[in-house]
Every structure is written in structure tokens, then in C-alpha cells.
C-alpha positions as CSV (number, residue, x, y, z in Angstrom):
1,X,80.1,189.5,380.5
2,X,79.7,189.0,376.6
3,X,80.4,185.5,374.3
4,X,80.9,185.2,370.9
5,X,77.5,183.2,370.3
6,X,74.3,182.5,372.1
7,X,73.7,178.7,371.2
8,X,71.0,177.7,372.5
9,X,68.4,179.3,375.7
10,X,66.3,176.6,377.6
11,X,64.3,177.7,380.6
12,X,66.6,176.8,383.1
13,X,69.7,177.8,381.4
14,X,71.5,179.5,378.2
15,X,74.4,178.0,375.9
16,X,77.6,180.1,374.4
17,X,80.2,180.1,372.5
18,X,82.9,181.4,374.2
19,X,86.3,181.3,371.5
20,X,86.9,177.9,371.0
21,X,84.7,176.7,374.2
22,X,81.3,176.7,374.8
23,X,79.5,177.9,378.2
24,X,76.6,175.7,379.7
25,X,75.3,179.0,382.5
26,X,72.3,178.3,384.5
27,X,69.9,179.9,386.6
28,X,71.0,181.4,389.7
29,X,68.1,179.2,391.2
30,X,69.7,175.4,389.7
31,X,70.5,172.9,391.7
32,X,74.4,173.4,392.4
33,X,74.2,169.8,392.9
34,X,72.3,169.0,389.7
35,X,75.6,170.8,388.5
36,X,77.9,168.6,389.6
37,X,76.5,165.6,388.1
38,X,75.8,166.7,384.5
39,X,79.7,167.3,384.5
40,X,80.1,164.1,386.3
41,X,77.9,162.2,384.2
42,X,79.8,163.9,380.8
43,X,83.2,162.6,382.4
44,X,82.5,159.3,382.9
45,X,80.6,158.9,379.3
46,X,84.3,160.3,378.0
47,X,85.9,157.2,379.4
48,X,83.8,155.2,377.4
49,X,85.9,156.3,374.0
50,X,82.8,157.7,372.7
51,X,83.3,161.5,370.9
52,X,81.9,163.4,372.2
53,X,83.2,167.5,373.4
54,X,85.2,166.9,377.0
55,X,84.2,169.0,380.0
56,X,87.4,171.6,380.7
57,X,85.5,173.1,384.2
58,X,83.0,174.0,386.1
59,X,82.6,177.3,387.5
60,X,80.8,180.7,388.8
61,X,79.9,183.0,386.7
62,X,78.2,186.0,388.7
63,X,76.5,183.7,391.1
64,X,75.4,181.5,388.6
65,X,76.9,177.7,387.3
66,X,78.6,177.1,385.1
67,X,79.7,174.3,382.7
68,X,82.9,175.0,380.4
69,X,83.2,171.9,377.1
70,X,85.4,172.0,374.7
71,X,83.6,173.7,370.8
72,X,83.3,171.5,367.7
73,X,83.1,173.5,364.9
74,X,80.9,172.1,362.6
75,X,76.4,171.3,361.8
76,X,74.0,169.4,363.6
77,X,72.1,166.0,362.0
78,X,69.1,168.2,361.8
79,X,70.7,170.6,360.1
80,X,71.3,168.8,357.3
81,X,68.3,166.9,356.6
82,X,66.7,170.2,356.9
83,X,69.8,171.2,353.9
84,X,69.6,167.9,351.9
85,X,66.3,166.7,352.5
86,X,66.9,164.2,349.8
87,X,69.5,162.5,352.0
88,X,67.8,162.1,355.0
89,X,67.2,158.0,354.6
90,X,71.3,158.2,355.0
91,X,71.2,160.8,357.6
92,X,69.2,158.2,359.6
93,X,71.1,155.7,359.1
94,X,73.8,157.8,360.6
95,X,71.5,158.6,363.6
96,X,70.8,155.1,364.6
97,X,74.8,153.5,364.0
98,X,75.8,155.9,366.1
99,X,72.9,155.2,369.3
100,X,73.4,151.7,369.0
101,X,77.1,152.5,369.4
102,X,76.1,154.2,372.6
103,X,73.9,151.9,373.8
104,X,77.5,149.2,373.8
105,X,78.7,151.1,376.3
106,X,79.2,150.7,379.6
107,X,79.0,153.0,382.7
108,X,78.5,151.3,385.4
109,X,78.5,154.5,388.0
110,X,75.9,156.3,385.6
111,X,72.5,157.0,387.9
112,X,70.4,154.1,386.9
113,X,66.8,154.6,384.1
114,X,64.8,152.9,386.0
115,X,65.5,154.9,389.7
116,X,64.7,158.6,387.1
117,X,61.4,156.6,385.2
118,X,60.0,156.0,388.7
119,X,60.7,159.7,390.1
120,X,59.5,161.0,387.1
121,X,56.4,159.2,386.6
122,X,55.9,160.9,390.4
123,X,55.5,164.2,389.5
124,X,53.4,163.5,386.4
125,X,49.5,165.0,386.9
126,X,48.4,161.4,386.1
127,X,45.8,159.9,388.2
128,X,46.9,157.5,390.6
129,X,45.8,154.4,389.8
130,X,47.6,155.5,386.3
131,X,50.8,156.5,387.9
132,X,50.1,152.9,389.8
133,X,50.2,150.9,385.9
134,X,53.2,153.0,384.5
135,X,55.1,151.8,387.7
136,X,53.9,148.9,387.4
137,X,55.0,148.0,383.5
138,X,58.2,149.4,384.3
139,X,59.9,147.1,387.3
140,X,58.1,144.6,384.8
141,X,60.6,145.3,382.1
142,X,64.4,143.8,381.9
143,X,67.0,145.5,383.6
144,X,70.0,146.2,381.3
145,X,73.0,148.2,382.0
146,X,73.8,150.1,378.6
147,X,74.8,153.8,378.6
148,X,71.3,155.2,376.9
149,X,71.8,159.7,376.2
150,X,68.2,159.9,377.1
151,X,67.5,163.0,374.4
152,X,69.4,161.6,371.0
153,X,68.1,163.4,368.2
154,X,69.4,164.8,365.3
155,X,69.7,168.6,366.7
156,X,72.8,167.0,369.2
157,X,75.0,165.4,366.8
158,X,77.9,167.3,365.3
159,X,79.5,166.2,362.0
160,X,82.6,168.1,363.1
161,X,84.2,170.4,360.2
162,X,87.3,169.3,360.1
163,X,87.2,165.6,359.5
164,X,83.5,164.7,358.9
165,X,83.7,163.1,362.2
166,X,79.6,162.6,364.4
167,X,80.0,164.3,368.1
168,X,77.6,163.7,370.7
169,X,76.3,166.4,372.2
170,X,74.0,167.4,375.1
171,X,74.9,164.1,378.2
172,X,72.4,166.1,380.7
173,X,70.3,163.3,380.9
174,X,72.1,160.2,380.6
175,X,71.6,157.1,382.4
176,X,72.5,153.0,382.3
177,X,70.0,151.2,381.7
178,X,67.7,149.7,379.3
179,X,68.7,151.0,375.3
180,X,64.7,150.2,374.1
181,X,64.2,153.1,376.7
182,X,66.1,155.0,375.0
183,X,64.7,154.4,371.3
184,X,61.2,154.9,372.5
185,X,62.8,158.6,373.8
186,X,64.2,159.5,370.4
187,X,60.4,158.1,368.2
188,X,58.9,160.6,370.6
189,X,61.0,163.3,370.3
190,X,60.0,163.1,367.0
191,X,56.5,163.2,367.1
192,X,57.3,166.4,369.3
193,X,58.8,167.8,366.1
194,X,55.8,167.3,363.9
195,X,57.4,164.4,361.7
196,X,55.5,161.5,362.4
197,X,57.5,159.5,359.0
198,X,60.8,160.3,360.6
199,X,60.0,158.8,363.8
200,X,58.3,155.8,361.8
201,X,61.4,155.3,359.6
202,X,63.9,155.5,362.8
203,X,62.0,153.1,364.5
204,X,61.4,150.9,361.2
205,X,65.7,151.4,360.7
206,X,66.6,150.7,364.4
207,X,64.8,147.9,364.6
208,X,66.2,146.1,361.4
209,X,69.8,147.4,362.4
210,X,69.5,145.8,365.9
211,X,67.1,143.2,365.7
212,X,64.6,144.5,368.7
213,X,61.3,143.4,367.8
214,X,59.6,146.5,367.4
215,X,56.7,145.3,370.1
216,X,60.0,145.8,372.4
217,X,60.5,149.3,371.7
218,X,56.1,150.1,371.9
219,X,55.8,148.6,375.6
220,X,58.0,151.2,376.6
221,X,56.1,154.6,374.7
222,X,53.5,154.7,378.3
223,X,56.4,155.4,380.8
224,X,58.7,157.3,378.9
225,X,55.8,159.3,377.5
226,X,55.0,159.5,380.9
227,X,58.1,160.4,382.6
228,X,58.6,163.3,378.9
229,X,55.5,165.2,379.9
230,X,57.0,166.4,383.4
231,X,59.0,168.9,381.5
232,X,56.8,169.6,378.5
233,X,54.4,172.5,377.8
234,X,50.8,172.3,378.4
235,X,50.8,171.5,374.5
236,X,53.0,168.8,375.0
237,X,51.6,167.1,378.1
238,X,48.3,166.8,376.1
239,X,49.8,165.5,373.7
240,X,52.2,162.8,375.2
241,X,49.3,161.8,378.1
242,X,47.9,160.6,375.0
243,X,50.6,158.2,374.7
244,X,50.2,156.8,378.6
245,X,48.4,154.2,378.4
246,X,49.2,150.9,379.8
247,X,45.9,149.2,379.6
248,X,45.3,149.4,375.7
249,X,48.6,150.2,373.1
250,X,46.6,152.0,369.8
251,X,48.9,150.4,367.5
252,X,47.8,153.2,364.5
253,X,50.1,155.5,366.0
254,X,53.2,153.4,365.7
């Protein structure tokens, strides 16, 4: 079966444009329950009123599970930043405003961020002492119930061609929990993409606009880095493990 355009390739799935829809086709060995859970979670986020592509159907294609969603013609925020570097600060404002809007929403049936983080810590290759310290740190963090995207970055924001409305893509990692964990994740994604200046500007902007202490976000960095290291490649894992220091924090990094 052929499709119009390949939009993205990942180790466990391929995303295609199929007419006026998007088709995400998972590998044959991808868990059925994970596919259904992703579609369910995205449907729950739809109910919050956020502008996101709606889930249209879940199906099997040639023995592989697939999710079909709406297609939103437009450019990603990352494309706009690359094309208009002089407007980067303006686009970072848009990014932060959207993330704060996401955090203002509630969806009580979403999976809990703390539960996911605890599972991820157990899956790391870190030694038992470090894992224990991370679990302890996580348990000490305030419990919130804000919608957290889990992969919020400029590549997951589409500015619609039709009217300039920003749509938020890729809700496969969404949970409910502490917004500062979501912010720490975005900050680390900037670092992983080599945009250290962008990471610092983003964090400063978010903390100022949300009246959040930077130190509060920093406390989440080791936990989020450990969680992210589970699926990273070897080079990324080495980098992320450098952030996993729950005893003393190297504030120069921030």
C-alpha cells in the first residue's frame, strides 16, 4: 500500500500523509495495548478543548496496528524558526504560551506522570543506589494533576496555513502531573538538539511568564533525564546520565 508522503520515521512506527488525514503505522511487534492507549489518551486530550488533530479511527493494515488522525496543513514552529531565525524569540513566546495553556487543562483519567517516571527509573541502566535516590527525589516532589504533553518542542507545533491557529501534535507521551517535569523535558530536548542558547532562553521565559522558580524546575532535571535515557541511543544516554546527579547539582549547566 502506498501513501502520499512519509512525514516521519521512528524505530517502531512510520507516519504518512494519506489524503487529508495522517496515518501512523506501528511495527508488527508493537503492543496492541500501547496503540489503543495512545489513541484513548489523545481522545481524552481532545475533550479539554485544546487544538489538536482529532483521532478518526484505529485499525489494522497488513497485520500492523495504525491510528488515523486529522491532517493539519501548515509549518511546524521549528521550520519557522529555521526559516526566520530573527523571529526566534517571538516563536519561543508562542511555544511557552501554548505549553502554559496545556498545563491549565485537566484530564483526570490520564495516566499519572509519577507512575510513569517510577517505571522508567527502574528500566534505566543506572546503579541501584542512584535509582533509589531518584525514586526518593521523585516521591518528595509535589503531586499535581496538570496535563503534561511529555514531548513538547517546536517540531510538535503546527501553525495552520488556513488561519494561523497553532495545533499541538504527538500526544503519545501525555500524562497528568507536575508541569515542571514537562518543562524540564522540553529544556533537555533543546539540549539534545544542540540548541543550548534556546534551552536557556526557553527556561528563563517559561519561569518568568508562569512565575515558577527556576530551581523548582531544576529539581526535576535528574528524574526527567533518567526517564529519557531509557529510549535514547548510546550517545544520548551518556549525555543524559550526566544530568542524573541527585546529590549535587551542577548549576553552571542551567
